[in-house]
N, C-alpha and C positions, 0 to 999 in steps of 0.2 A: 332575460334580464340578469340572471346570475353570471352568464358569460360576459355580459357588458361590464359588470362590476369587477370581474376577474381580470379583464383586459385593462381597465382603468387602474387597478391596483398594481399590476405589473408595469404598466406604462409609467406610473408615478415612482418607480424605483430608480429610474434613470433621468437625469435632467442635465442640460447644458447651462452652466452657471457663469455669470459674469464675475471675474476675479477682481476683488477690491483691494486686496493687499497680499503680499507674499512675505513670509517669515522664513528665511533660509539659514537661521543661526543655530538651530538645534540638531538633534540626531535625525529628525525627519523635517522635511519642508512642510510648513503649515500654511493654509490658505484662509483668508476671509472671503467668502463668496456670497453672491446674491443669486440664489436659485430661482426665486420668484420676486415679483415687484413687492417692495415693502418688507421682505423677509431676508435678513442677513444672518449668516452663520460663520463663526470664527472657529479657529482651532481644527480645521478640517485637514487631516493628513494626506499627503500626496503619495500615491503608490508608484514610485519610479523604478524602472528596471535596473538591476544590478550593473554597476560599471558605467552608468551614464547618469549625469545630472544636468539640469538646466534651470535657469531663472529667466522666465519669459518677461519681455518688456511689459509693464503693467497696463499702459493705455491701450485698450482693445483686447486684453487677454480674456480668454474663456477657457473653461475646463469641464470635462464630463464629470458629473458627481453621481455616486451610487449610494443608495440607502442599503447598507449591509444587512443582510437577513431581513429586508423589508422594514428595518427600524430607522425612521427618519431622524432619530437622535444619534445614530451611529453612521455618520457620513464618511465617505472615502472619495478622494479625487484622483483622477488620472492626471498626468503632467499637463499643465496649462499650455495652451497654444496661443499664438498671436498671429492670425493670418494676415493682419494688415501691415506687419512689419518685416521687411527683408526676406520674405519667403523666397527660397531658391527653387524654381520650378524648371520645366522643360527637360526633365531627366529622361534618359533613355532607359529601356528595359534592363534591369540589373544594376543600374547606377545607384550610388549612395552619396549623400552629402551631409556633413556636419557643419552647421553654419551658425552665425550669431547675428544680432540686430544691426551691425555695422557693414555686413556684407562680407566678412571674412569667412573663409570656408576651407574645408578639407574635402576634396572632390575625388571620389573613387569611381573611375569610369569603366565599369564591367570588364575588368581584365586588361585594359588598354593603358591607362595612365593613372597616376595619383598626382593630384595638383593641390598645392597649398597657396591660397591667396590671402595675404595679410595686409592690414591697412598701414602699419608703420614698422613692426619689428616682429621677428621670429626668434624666440629664445628657447634653447635646449639645455636642460639641466639634468645632471645625474647626481643622485644623492644630495640634492639641494644646491649643488655648485654649478654655476653657469659654465657650460662647455662650448657652446656655439651661439653667437649672437649676430643675427643678420638684420640689416637695415637696407634701405635703398642706396645708401652711400658707402657701406662698409660691411665686411664680414670679419668677425673676430673669433678666432679659434683659440681657446685657452689650454690646449693640450698639444703635445707633439703630433705632427702630421706625418703619416707614413703613406707613401704613394707607390703603388705597383703599376707601372706603366709611365707614360711620359707626361710632362707638364708643358703646356704651350702658353706663352704670355704674349699679349699684344702691347703691353705698356712696360714701364720700368719695373724693375725688381729691386727693392731695397732690403738689406739685411742689417740688423744691429749687431749681430754675432758673425761668426765665421761661416763661410759657405765651403762645403767640401765636395769634391767629385771623387768617389771612392775614398782613398786615404789621402788625397792631395788637398791641402788647405789653400784656399784663395788668399787668406790673410798672411800666411807664413811660409809659402812655398818659395823656392829659389830656382833659378835656371843656370845651367852651366854656361860659361862664356866660351864661345867657339874659337875665337882668335887669341885669347890670352888664357893663362892658367887661372883656375879658381871658379867661383860661382858668383852670381849677382847677389845683391843684398835682398832682404825681404821686401815685398811691395809696400809702398808708402800710401 
């Protein structure tokens, strides 16, 4: 009989709760959860790993809740999950994926490839300034581009400034005239 009571006491320390609301505005993410029918608890802090944060879609979200030290007045939640929304599965051994509810993902395939899937735009900033902005129609680089190796283009190349090959300017170079003295004028 005492063993049964001990088992039930330990079992009651952990519960999977339905998440009713998520407050992500403070230093800690706080949940309002329903661990049992008719019982709602608010202000439950989420214990998130350092360097990672998420805000699960609310409809269908659940979270493991722990009574710290056996005290049901002192609850702590693990990060909420939402298995019904956009779960990325069928991973191979060693694969990792960071994903959101829209299906965007960063897929690290066990040493083979790193793949980014974006729904509309990928923006890279450094120090708060946009450096690279990629959409399905255009790539915008806001810093000078240095290339070691060749560039192959299958379409037109347009430049608003000068184009140089070594020290020769496309906009201001001249050619010597072979049959007459002097040189040609600058390109028009």
